[in-house]
Every structure is written in structure tokens, then in C-alpha cells.
C-alpha positions as CSV (number, residue, x, y, z in Angstrom):
1,X,-4.3,-18.2,-24.5
2,X,-1.3,-15.9,-23.8
3,X,-0.9,-13.8,-20.7
4,X,-1.8,-10.7,-22.7
5,X,-5.1,-12.4,-23.8
6,X,-5.8,-13.3,-20.2
7,X,-5.2,-9.7,-19.0
8,X,-7.5,-8.4,-21.7
9,X,-10.2,-11.0,-20.7
10,X,-9.9,-10.0,-17.0
11,X,-10.0,-6.3,-17.9
12,X,-13.2,-6.8,-20.0
13,X,-14.9,-8.1,-16.8
14,X,-15.1,-4.5,-15.7
15,X,-18.0,-4.1,-18.2
16,X,-19.9,-6.7,-16.2
17,X,-19.6,-4.6,-13.0
18,X,-20.6,-1.2,-14.3
19,X,-24.2,-1.9,-13.4
20,X,-23.0,-2.3,-9.8
21,X,-21.5,1.2,-9.8
22,X,-18.0,-0.1,-10.0
23,X,-15.5,2.1,-11.8
24,X,-12.1,1.1,-13.2
25,X,-10.2,1.8,-10.0
26,X,-12.7,0.0,-7.8
27,X,-12.8,-2.8,-10.3
28,X,-9.1,-3.5,-9.9
29,X,-9.5,-3.8,-6.2
30,X,-12.4,-6.1,-6.5
31,X,-10.6,-8.2,-9.1
32,X,-7.3,-8.6,-7.2
33,X,-9.0,-9.6,-4.0
34,X,-10.8,-12.5,-5.8
35,X,-7.9,-13.2,-8.2
36,X,-5.4,-13.7,-5.4
37,X,-7.6,-16.4,-3.9
38,X,-7.8,-18.1,-7.3
39,X,-4.0,-17.8,-7.9
40,X,-3.2,-19.3,-4.5
41,X,-5.5,-22.2,-5.5
42,X,-3.7,-22.6,-8.8
43,X,-0.3,-22.5,-7.1
44,X,-1.5,-25.1,-4.6
45,X,-2.8,-27.4,-7.3
46,X,0.5,-27.1,-9.1
47,X,2.5,-27.8,-5.9
48,X,4.4,-24.5,-6.2
49,X,2.9,-22.9,-3.0
50,X,5.2,-23.7,-0.1
51,X,4.1,-21.2,2.5
52,X,1.1,-18.9,3.3
53,X,-1.8,-21.2,2.2
54,X,-5.2,-19.8,2.7
55,X,-7.1,-21.3,5.7
56,X,-9.9,-23.8,5.3
57,X,-13.2,-22.2,4.6
58,X,-11.5,-19.3,2.8
59,X,-10.4,-21.0,-0.4
60,X,-11.4,-21.0,-4.0
61,X,-13.4,-24.2,-3.6
62,X,-15.4,-22.5,-0.9
63,X,-16.6,-20.0,-3.5
64,X,-16.9,-21.6,-7.0
65,X,-19.6,-24.1,-5.8
66,X,-22.0,-21.5,-4.5
67,X,-24.4,-19.0,-6.1
68,X,-26.9,-16.3,-5.2
69,X,-27.0,-14.5,-1.9
70,X,-25.2,-17.3,-0.1
71,X,-22.2,-16.8,-2.4
72,X,-22.1,-13.0,-1.7
73,X,-22.5,-13.5,2.0
74,X,-19.8,-16.2,2.1
75,X,-17.4,-14.0,0.1
76,X,-17.9,-11.2,2.6
77,X,-17.2,-13.6,5.4
78,X,-14.1,-14.9,3.7
79,X,-12.7,-11.4,3.3
80,X,-13.3,-10.6,6.9
81,X,-11.7,-13.8,8.1
82,X,-8.6,-13.3,5.9
83,X,-8.3,-9.7,7.2
84,X,-8.7,-10.3,10.9
85,X,-7.7,-13.9,11.2
86,X,-10.9,-14.7,13.0
87,X,-14.4,-15.8,12.0
88,X,-17.7,-14.1,12.9
89,X,-17.7,-15.9,16.3
90,X,-14.2,-14.8,17.2
91,X,-12.6,-18.1,16.6
92,X,-9.1,-18.0,15.1
93,X,-9.0,-18.9,11.5
94,X,-5.4,-18.2,10.7
95,X,-2.4,-16.5,12.4
96,X,-0.4,-15.6,9.2
97,X,0.5,-11.9,9.5
98,X,1.3,-11.7,5.8
99,X,-2.1,-12.9,4.8
100,X,-3.7,-10.4,7.2
101,X,-1.6,-7.6,5.7
102,X,-2.6,-8.6,2.1
103,X,-6.3,-8.5,3.1
104,X,-6.2,-5.7,5.6
105,X,-9.5,-3.8,5.7
106,X,-10.6,-5.8,2.6
107,X,-14.3,-5.6,1.7
108,X,-16.4,-5.9,-1.4
109,X,-18.5,-3.2,-2.9
110,X,-20.4,-5.7,-5.0
111,X,-24.2,-5.7,-4.3
112,X,-25.4,-8.1,-7.0
113,X,-24.5,-11.8,-6.4
114,X,-24.8,-12.5,-10.1
115,X,-21.9,-10.2,-10.8
116,X,-19.7,-12.1,-8.3
117,X,-20.8,-15.3,-9.9
118,X,-19.9,-14.1,-13.4
119,X,-16.4,-13.1,-12.2
120,X,-15.9,-16.5,-10.6
121,X,-17.0,-18.4,-13.7
122,X,-14.8,-16.2,-15.9
123,X,-11.8,-17.0,-13.8
124,X,-12.6,-20.7,-13.8
125,X,-12.8,-20.7,-17.7
126,X,-9.2,-19.4,-18.1
127,X,-6.5,-21.9,-19.1
128,X,-4.5,-21.6,-15.9
129,X,-2.1,-24.4,-16.9
130,X,-0.7,-22.2,-19.7
131,X,-0.8,-19.2,-17.5
132,X,1.4,-21.1,-15.0
133,X,4.0,-21.7,-17.7
134,X,4.4,-18.0,-18.2
135,X,4.2,-17.3,-14.5
136,X,1.2,-16.1,-12.5
137,X,3.2,-13.2,-11.2
138,X,3.9,-11.9,-14.7
139,X,0.1,-12.2,-15.4
140,X,-0.6,-10.2,-12.3
141,X,2.0,-7.6,-13.4
142,X,0.3,-7.3,-16.8
143,X,-3.0,-6.5,-15.0
144,X,-1.4,-3.8,-12.9
145,X,0.2,-2.2,-16.0
146,X,-3.1,-2.4,-17.8
147,X,-4.7,-0.5,-14.9
148,X,-2.1,2.2,-14.9
149,X,-2.3,2.6,-18.7
150,X,-6.1,2.8,-18.9
151,X,-7.0,4.8,-15.8
152,X,-4.2,7.4,-15.7
153,X,-4.9,8.0,-12.1
154,X,-2.8,8.3,-9.0
155,X,-2.1,11.9,-7.9
156,X,1.6,11.9,-8.5
157,X,2.0,8.1,-8.4
158,X,3.3,7.0,-11.8
159,X,3.6,3.5,-13.2
160,X,7.2,3.0,-14.3
161,X,7.4,1.4,-17.8
162,X,8.6,-2.2,-17.6
163,X,11.3,-1.5,-20.2
164,X,12.8,1.3,-18.1
165,X,12.7,-0.8,-15.0
166,X,14.5,-3.7,-16.7
167,X,17.2,-1.3,-18.1
168,X,17.9,0.2,-14.7
169,X,18.2,-3.3,-13.2
170,X,20.4,-4.5,-16.0
171,X,22.8,-1.6,-15.6
172,X,23.1,-2.0,-11.8
173,X,23.3,-5.8,-11.9
174,X,22.1,-6.7,-8.4
175,X,23.8,-9.8,-7.1
176,X,22.9,-12.7,-4.8
177,X,23.6,-11.7,-1.2
178,X,23.0,-8.0,-1.7
179,X,20.3,-6.0,0.0
180,X,18.0,-4.3,-2.6
181,X,15.8,-1.5,-1.5
182,X,13.0,0.7,-3.0
183,X,11.8,3.5,-0.6
184,X,8.8,4.3,-2.9
185,X,7.9,0.7,-3.9
186,X,4.4,1.2,-5.5
187,X,3.3,-2.2,-6.7
188,X,6.8,-3.6,-6.3
189,X,8.0,-3.5,-9.9
190,X,11.7,-2.6,-9.2
191,X,12.1,-5.2,-6.4
192,X,10.5,-8.0,-8.5
193,X,12.6,-7.1,-11.6
194,X,15.8,-7.3,-9.4
195,X,14.7,-10.6,-8.0
196,X,14.0,-12.0,-11.5
197,X,17.4,-10.7,-12.7
198,X,19.2,-12.5,-9.8
199,X,17.2,-15.7,-10.4
200,X,18.4,-15.8,-14.0
201,X,22.0,-15.5,-12.9
202,X,21.5,-18.4,-10.3
203,X,19.3,-20.8,-12.2
204,X,16.2,-19.8,-10.3
205,X,18.3,-19.9,-7.0
206,X,19.1,-23.6,-7.5
207,X,22.8,-22.7,-7.7
208,X,22.6,-21.4,-4.1
209,X,22.8,-23.3,-0.8
210,X,19.8,-23.4,1.6
211,X,21.0,-20.4,3.6
212,X,21.5,-18.3,0.6
213,X,18.1,-19.2,-0.8
214,X,16.5,-18.3,2.5
215,X,18.2,-14.9,2.4
216,X,17.0,-14.2,-1.2
217,X,13.4,-15.1,-0.3
218,X,13.1,-13.4,3.0
219,X,15.8,-10.7,3.5
220,X,17.2,-9.6,0.2
221,X,14.5,-7.2,-0.8
222,X,12.7,-4.5,1.2
223,X,10.4,-1.7,0.1
224,X,8.2,1.0,1.6
225,X,4.8,2.1,0.4
226,X,2.7,4.9,1.9
227,X,-0.7,4.0,0.4
228,X,-2.3,0.8,2.0
229,X,-4.2,-0.2,-1.2
230,X,-1.0,0.0,-3.3
231,X,0.9,-1.9,-0.7
232,X,-1.7,-4.6,-0.8
233,X,-1.1,-5.0,-4.6
234,X,2.7,-5.0,-3.9
235,X,2.4,-7.8,-1.3
236,X,0.3,-9.9,-3.6
237,X,2.7,-9.3,-6.5
238,X,5.7,-10.3,-4.5
239,X,4.1,-13.5,-3.1
240,X,3.1,-14.5,-6.6
241,X,6.7,-14.1,-7.7
242,X,8.0,-16.2,-4.8
243,X,9.2,-13.3,-2.7
244,X,8.1,-13.6,0.9
245,X,10.1,-11.0,2.9
246,X,9.9,-10.8,6.7
247,X,6.8,-11.0,8.9
248,X,5.6,-7.7,7.3
249,X,6.2,-9.0,3.8
250,X,8.7,-7.5,1.2
251,X,6.9,-4.1,1.2
252,X,6.3,-2.4,4.5
253,X,3.6,0.1,5.1
254,X,5.0,3.5,6.0
255,X,6.5,6.8,4.9
256,X,10.1,6.7,3.7
257,X,10.3,10.4,4.5
258,X,9.3,9.7,8.1
259,X,10.6,7.4,10.8
260,X,10.0,4.3,8.7
261,X,12.6,5.5,6.2
262,X,15.0,6.6,8.9
263,X,15.1,3.1,10.4
264,X,15.9,1.3,7.2
265,X,19.2,-0.6,7.1
266,X,21.9,0.5,4.6
267,X,21.4,-1.0,1.2
268,X,23.8,-2.4,-1.5
269,X,21.4,-1.4,-4.3
270,X,18.6,1.1,-4.4
271,X,16.2,1.4,-7.3
272,X,13.4,3.9,-7.2
273,X,10.9,6.2,-8.9
274,X,9.8,8.5,-6.0
275,X,6.4,10.2,-6.3
276,X,6.6,13.6,-7.9
277,X,5.3,16.8,-6.2
278,X,5.6,18.9,-3.1
279,X,4.7,17.8,0.4
280,X,1.5,19.4,1.6
281,X,1.5,18.0,5.1
282,X,-0.6,15.2,6.5
283,X,0.6,11.6,6.4
284,X,2.7,12.3,3.3
285,X,4.7,15.1,5.0
286,X,8.4,15.1,5.3
287,X,9.0,14.4,9.0
288,X,12.6,13.1,8.8
289,X,15.0,15.0,11.1
290,X,18.1,13.3,9.9
291,X,18.2,14.8,6.4
292,X,20.8,17.6,6.1
293,X,18.9,19.8,3.8
294,X,15.4,20.7,4.8
295,X,12.9,20.9,1.9
296,X,9.3,20.5,1.0
297,X,10.3,19.1,-2.4
298,X,9.7,15.3,-2.0
299,X,12.1,14.3,-4.8
300,X,15.0,16.2,-3.2
301,X,14.1,14.6,0.2
302,X,14.0,11.1,-1.5
303,X,17.3,11.7,-3.2
304,X,18.9,12.6,0.1
305,X,17.5,9.4,1.7
306,X,18.8,7.3,-1.2
307,X,22.4,8.4,-1.3
308,X,22.7,8.6,2.5
309,X,21.2,5.1,2.8
310,X,23.7,3.4,0.5
311,X,26.5,1.4,2.0
312,X,30.0,2.4,0.9
313,X,30.3,1.1,-2.6
314,X,26.5,0.7,-2.9
315,X,24.9,1.8,-6.2
316,X,21.6,3.4,-7.1
317,X,19.5,4.3,-10.1
318,X,16.6,6.7,-9.4
319,X,14.0,8.4,-11.7
320,X,13.8,12.1,-11.0
321,X,12.0,15.0,-12.8
322,X,13.9,17.9,-14.4
323,X,13.4,20.3,-11.6
324,X,15.8,18.3,-9.4
325,X,18.5,18.9,-11.9
326,X,18.2,22.7,-12.0
327,X,16.4,23.9,-8.9
328,X,18.4,26.5,-7.1
329,X,18.9,27.0,-3.3
330,X,18.4,23.7,-1.5
331,X,18.4,21.9,-4.9
332,X,22.0,23.1,-5.6
333,X,23.1,22.1,-2.1
334,X,21.7,18.6,-2.5
335,X,23.3,18.1,-5.9
336,X,26.7,19.2,-4.6
337,X,26.3,16.9,-1.6
338,X,25.4,14.0,-3.9
339,X,28.5,14.7,-6.1
340,X,30.7,15.0,-3.0
341,X,29.6,11.7,-1.4
342,X,28.9,9.7,-4.5
343,X,30.3,9.2,-8.0
344,X,27.4,10.5,-10.1
345,X,28.7,8.8,-13.3
346,X,25.7,8.7,-15.6
347,X,22.5,10.7,-16.4
348,X,19.9,9.3,-18.8
349,X,17.6,12.1,-20.1
350,X,14.3,10.3,-20.7
351,X,11.8,11.1,-23.5
352,X,8.5,12.8,-22.7
353,X,5.3,10.8,-22.8
354,X,6.5,7.5,-21.2
355,X,4.8,8.3,-17.9
356,X,1.1,8.6,-17.6
357,X,1.2,12.3,-16.8
358,X,1.8,14.1,-20.1
359,X,4.5,16.7,-20.2
360,X,6.5,15.3,-17.2
361,X,10.2,15.4,-18.1
362,X,12.3,12.9,-16.2
363,X,15.8,11.5,-15.9
364,X,17.5,8.5,-14.4
365,X,20.5,9.3,-12.2
366,X,23.1,6.5,-11.7
367,X,25.5,6.9,-8.9
368,X,27.8,4.9,-6.5
369,X,28.6,5.7,-2.9
370,X,32.2,6.8,-2.6
371,X,34.8,7.3,-5.4
372,X,35.9,4.6,-7.9
373,X,39.1,4.2,-6.0
374,X,37.9,4.6,-2.4
375,X,34.5,3.4,-1.2
376,X,34.9,5.3,2.1
377,X,35.6,8.7,0.4
378,X,33.0,11.4,1.2
379,X,34.3,14.4,-0.8
380,X,34.9,15.1,-4.5
381,X,33.8,11.6,-5.5
382,X,32.4,12.7,-8.8
383,X,35.0,13.5,-11.5
384,X,33.0,13.1,-14.7
385,X,29.3,12.9,-15.5
386,X,28.3,11.1,-18.7
387,X,24.9,12.2,-20.2
388,X,22.8,10.2,-22.7
389,X,20.1,12.3,-24.4
390,X,17.1,10.1,-25.2
391,X,14.8,13.1,-25.3
392,X,15.7,15.5,-28.0
393,X,14.4,14.7,-31.5
394,X,12.7,11.5,-30.2
395,X,9.1,10.8,-31.1
396,X,6.5,11.5,-28.4
397,X,5.6,8.1,-26.9
398,X,2.1,7.0,-26.1
399,X,-0.5,4.4,-27.1
400,X,0.2,4.8,-30.8
401,X,4.0,4.9,-30.3
402,X,4.8,2.6,-27.3
403,X,8.0,3.0,-25.5
404,X,10.0,-0.3,-25.5
405,X,13.2,-2.0,-24.7
406,X,14.5,-1.3,-28.3
407,X,14.7,2.4,-27.5
408,X,16.9,1.8,-24.5
409,X,19.3,-0.8,-25.9
410,X,21.8,1.9,-27.3
411,X,22.0,3.4,-23.8
412,X,22.7,0.0,-22.2
413,X,25.4,-0.6,-24.8
414,X,27.3,2.7,-24.0
415,X,26.7,2.3,-20.3
416,X,28.8,-0.8,-20.4
417,X,29.0,-4.0,-18.3
418,X,30.4,-2.4,-15.1
419,X,27.5,-1.7,-12.7
420,X,29.4,1.3,-11.3
421,X,29.7,3.0,-14.6
422,X,33.4,2.3,-14.9
423,X,33.4,0.5,-18.3
424,X,35.5,2.1,-21.0
425,X,33.5,4.9,-22.6
426,X,34.0,6.9,-25.7
427,X,32.4,10.2,-26.6
428,X,30.7,10.4,-30.0
429,X,29.4,6.8,-29.9
430,X,25.8,6.6,-30.9
431,X,25.8,9.8,-33.0
432,X,22.8,10.6,-35.1
433,X,22.7,8.9,-38.5
434,X,20.8,10.0,-41.5
435,X,18.2,7.3,-41.1
436,X,17.6,8.4,-37.5
437,X,17.0,12.1,-38.1
438,X,17.7,14.9,-40.6
439,X,20.4,17.0,-39.0
440,X,19.7,20.7,-38.7
441,X,21.7,22.9,-41.0
442,X,23.1,25.0,-38.2
443,X,24.5,23.7,-34.9
444,X,22.9,25.0,-31.7
445,X,25.3,27.6,-30.2
446,X,25.5,26.7,-26.5
447,X,28.3,26.6,-23.9
448,X,28.0,22.8,-24.0
449,X,29.1,22.8,-27.7
450,X,31.9,25.3,-27.6
451,X,35.1,23.7,-28.9
452,X,33.4,20.4,-29.7
453,X,33.7,18.9,-33.2
454,X,30.6,18.3,-35.3
455,X,30.5,14.5,-34.6
456,X,30.3,15.1,-30.9
457,X,27.7,17.8,-31.2
458,X,25.3,15.4,-32.9
459,X,26.0,12.5,-30.6
460,X,23.5,11.5,-27.9
461,X,26.5,10.5,-25.6
462,X,28.7,13.2,-24.0
463,X,31.0,13.5,-21.0
464,X,31.2,16.6,-18.8
465,X,33.8,17.1,-16.1
466,X,32.9,18.1,-12.6
467,X,34.9,21.3,-13.0
468,X,33.0,22.2,-16.1
469,X,29.6,21.6,-14.4
470,X,30.6,23.9,-11.5
471,X,32.1,26.7,-13.6
472,X,29.6,26.7,-16.5
473,X,26.4,25.4,-15.0
474,X,26.6,26.5,-11.4
475,X,26.2,22.9,-10.4
476,X,23.0,22.5,-12.4
477,X,22.8,19.1,-14.1
478,X,20.2,20.2,-16.7
479,X,22.7,19.6,-19.6
480,X,21.5,19.5,-23.2
481,X,23.4,20.2,-26.4
482,X,21.4,18.8,-29.3
483,X,19.4,21.2,-31.5
484,X,15.7,20.3,-31.4
485,X,14.6,19.9,-35.1
486,X,11.2,21.3,-34.2
487,X,12.5,24.3,-32.3
488,X,11.8,27.8,-33.6
489,X,14.7,30.1,-34.3
490,X,14.3,33.1,-32.0
491,X,15.8,35.4,-34.7
492,X,12.9,34.6,-37.1
493,X,10.0,35.0,-34.7
494,X,7.1,37.4,-35.6
495,X,6.7,40.8,-34.0
496,X,5.6,40.7,-30.3
497,X,2.3,42.3,-31.2
498,X,1.6,39.5,-33.7
499,X,2.5,36.8,-31.1
500,X,0.3,38.5,-28.5
501,X,-2.6,38.7,-31.0
502,X,-2.3,35.0,-31.9
503,X,-2.2,34.2,-28.2
504,X,-5.3,36.3,-27.5
505,X,-7.1,34.6,-30.5
506,X,-6.4,31.2,-29.2
507,X,-7.5,32.2,-25.7
508,X,-10.8,33.6,-26.9
509,X,-11.4,30.5,-28.9
510,X,-10.7,28.2,-26.0
511,X,-13.0,30.3,-23.7
512,X,-15.7,30.1,-26.3
513,X,-15.5,26.3,-26.3
514,X,-15.7,26.3,-22.5
515,X,-18.7,28.6,-22.6
516,X,-20.5,26.2,-25.0
517,X,-19.7,23.2,-22.8
518,X,-21.1,24.9,-19.7
519,X,-24.3,25.7,-21.5
520,X,-24.6,22.1,-22.8
521,X,-24.2,21.0,-19.1
522,X,-27.1,23.3,-18.1
523,X,-25.0,26.0,-16.4
524,X,-26.4,28.9,-18.4
525,X,-26.4,31.4,-15.6
526,X,-22.8,30.6,-14.6
527,X,-21.7,30.9,-18.3
528,X,-23.4,34.3,-18.6
529,X,-21.6,35.5,-15.5
530,X,-18.3,34.4,-16.7
531,X,-18.9,36.0,-20.1
532,X,-19.6,39.4,-18.4
533,X,-16.4,39.1,-16.4
534,X,-14.4,38.2,-19.5
535,X,-15.8,41.2,-21.4
536,X,-14.8,43.5,-18.5
537,X,-11.3,42.0,-18.6
538,X,-10.9,42.4,-22.3
539,X,-12.1,46.0,-22.2
540,X,-10.0,47.5,-19.4
541,X,-8.0,44.6,-17.9
542,X,-9.7,44.6,-14.5
543,X,-13.1,43.2,-13.4
544,X,-15.4,45.6,-11.7
């Protein structure tokens, strides 16, 4: 049984819990609380668990031998003991702050003992020996990815595709002894990928001495996550990958745009996919007073934190939506400050559909603190920006067309081996070929294409000087030059009245479908009211 088979088997258990009123999101929480106990048991049996064992009375063997109401009551007791460190009588059960953090406020919503018993039996039937060979942490990662893919939930929190994470890590090449940070850690994907990359370079850390190994396990990685439930997943994920962190774990609970972020040490490497959206106050508000440019745009605030928090010579790769590249006002100020203090050497324009919020257009910005010749330099550090367009004339990715490592390999090739983007680069490489796309008959006439030969125009890989960006784009970094094969030629558009009529027709059709839906749901009166309002709007443009 492969890890993918196990993930699917675990996911299918959700069907068992529907009668208990457990939805997908709740199910993942229920499963991981139980699954972590099982995985600690498997690691203990295999002799791979060195630290953070679960206390007596709170282990897998205290669950899988029971049934009925006794099982459910004991499980509730175990969760409380793991969370608080004490039993029902107030006696100390454990004093491990990391275990307490993993199980903070943990409680089950299960009401039927038979459902818990079914989950336990299903976990016991899995071939954990083979799962151990592939790595229990990777199995856990697969479950998290499955949850993100199936539920499409999260209010601005997006699951970063594994292929993209691996490419960003491979380009930056984190090394042993460097401090790697993610200020928007989520479930810990970037930090774990960086750890795995370093382990491959050091024979799973065996090439390091004891002091170096201790640093890698306990101090090399730090992340911040705002949501307690997501942080729980991250802590479990890191522990299962052999990453322990400090007394708070690898991922700390807090707000990177608040005091927690301000107190972070300078990092050698920062990898991040900050949450999209605008701060609306509350716990997620931007309370930092050390950021130069005040803004309610969370991505602009995160970007400031990232390039300010790098050590001289430190490097970063960060996923950002398109608006960060072209937003005026504070956005322009932040981009100029970034290009002053850092060498913004590479931008990867990502295809749409790879995140679980359709239509979100994103990019990866790669930059290094200081200039290529002077790490301490704080002005005019960016001389040239290389742009790789992996968006134009690329299929829309989704379940039927999954986004994978093969789509990113050409970018990794032209990026080069130098993690600071200083490998020899050549414009025109990775041009379109006939098997990739049928080239448009006419070249798109843009400022970006003026004076550029045909081979460059049809290349995905172009270089733009800092002066050109300032003079021609007003310091906007929203740079595109390829003609979209599906785009409509503005010169051949129908008359405005025809376009308006088509739009009205589509609108009326959509409203009719909504009207039918409301009536099927039993909301006839509301549907009648909306129809009257619509008729008034169509007649004279204003409701009475």
C-alpha cells in the first residue's frame, strides 16, 4: 500500500463520520488528533522517536484495546491530559510544552463510540511498516494536501502546491547552519521542504557534528502562524519530519504583522506564501509600528517584513498576487524600497488555477539583500530584473490538468545554480516552439516588445533593466509581452450596443436561473419581490 493509497483510505473514513455530524473540516481535526497518537506509537515501535514521547495512559495501546462508552470517555480524558499536562484529579501527567502546544484546547466532537472504534480499527489495519519506509511525515503531508484540494476552504489561506514549494527551495538552496524563516507558515510546508533539502545535501545530517545536528533540529527553522488549529497541524507535521524547534516548537503562534513578527531574528533564507487580502482589524490587523510604509494591504506589509528581516546577503522567495506588482501609492513606494535595499533579480509569473481560489493571479519574487557586489549596500541594489512568464498561453490547471514539477523545470534551468540569481543568463532561451503553441500571426505591440527581435518576443524569458522599469512602467513590475492566443483583437470587436445587448442577455439568463433556484428552495415570496425590483430596474434604471 503506497502513501497515496493510505491517504485515500484515511480520507474515506470521513464517510463513517457523517452520521455524527462531522464535515470535512471537522473530520481532518478529528483524524489528526487520533492519527498523531498512532504515528507516535509507530515511531516508538520503530525506535525512531528520540524525544517527546506521549505519557503513560495517553498512548495508542490505551485506546485500541477498548470499546463502547469507556473508549470514548477515555479518549476525551487523554485529549484533556495531553492538552493541560494534568489528569482529572490535577496530578501532573507530563510537562512537555510542545505536546501541550500540539494538543492545546483539543477536544472531540464525536458522540458515537462506534465511530471512534471504527477509526481506530481502520488505523490499525494500515501497513505502517511500508508507510514508515516512505516517511510518516510525507504521509501526513499528503493528508493535508488532500484536505486543501477537497475542501477549498480557508478565507484567504491557500495551500501552496508541493511542486512550487520544491522549486522555490531548489532555487534558493538553503544550507546547513542558515536560519530559515516563514512568517506565514501555515502547515509548515516551506520549512519542511527546506529541511528535507538540507538533509539530502548532508546525508540526513549524518555528515554534521553533534552541535551542527542540534542546530538543524532545534534552531535552524522558525515559522509564525496566526490560526491555532493550523499551527497544531504545523507542529505535528514538523515533529513527524524530525524537526523539534525550541520550547514553542518550530512554528510559533502569533501574528507576523504584530509584535511577534517584529521580534523575529534576522534570517538567512525566507520562504513564504503570505495570506491574500486586506486587513480588517481584530487579531489579524497590522499592528507593526516598525514598517516604513503604512498600509492595510497585508501582502505589502508582509513584503516589507520579509526584505527588512533578511540579513545582509540573505535571500528570499515569496508568492505574491498581481496587485502587489502594480498597485500605486504605497505599493509603488514599497517596490522602490525593495529594489533599493535588495537585488530583485527574478520574477516568476505563475499560471492561474494552481491555487484553490480560482482566478487568483500570482507571482514569485526572488531577491537578495544588498547588491551582488556589496551585501551592505542599501540603495540601487537592483540593476536588472529577469521575468519568466509561465502564465500566458498555458493551460488552466486544476483536477483534470494537475500542475506539477515538469511545468517548473524549464524555469529552474534558466534560473541557474546560483541561489542569488547570478548564474549566466541569456535572453531568448526557452522560446516557444511549434509543439508548444501555435504562434500568433501578429506580434503584440507593446512597449516591452519595441526594438526586440521576433525570437525574444516569443520567449518566456526576458530581462528588463532597472532604468527601463522606472521610465516605461513607473516602477510597476506587472510586465508581460507575450500575445495571448485566446485574446480578442480590440479592432475587431462588435459595436458597443451589440456587446451591451449580449451582456444584458447573459445577465437576464443568470437572474432567471437564480429565480428558479430560490423557488426550488421554497423562497417564493422573496423571489417575487426580487423579480418586481428587477423589472423596475430594467424599465427605468432605478427601483421605486
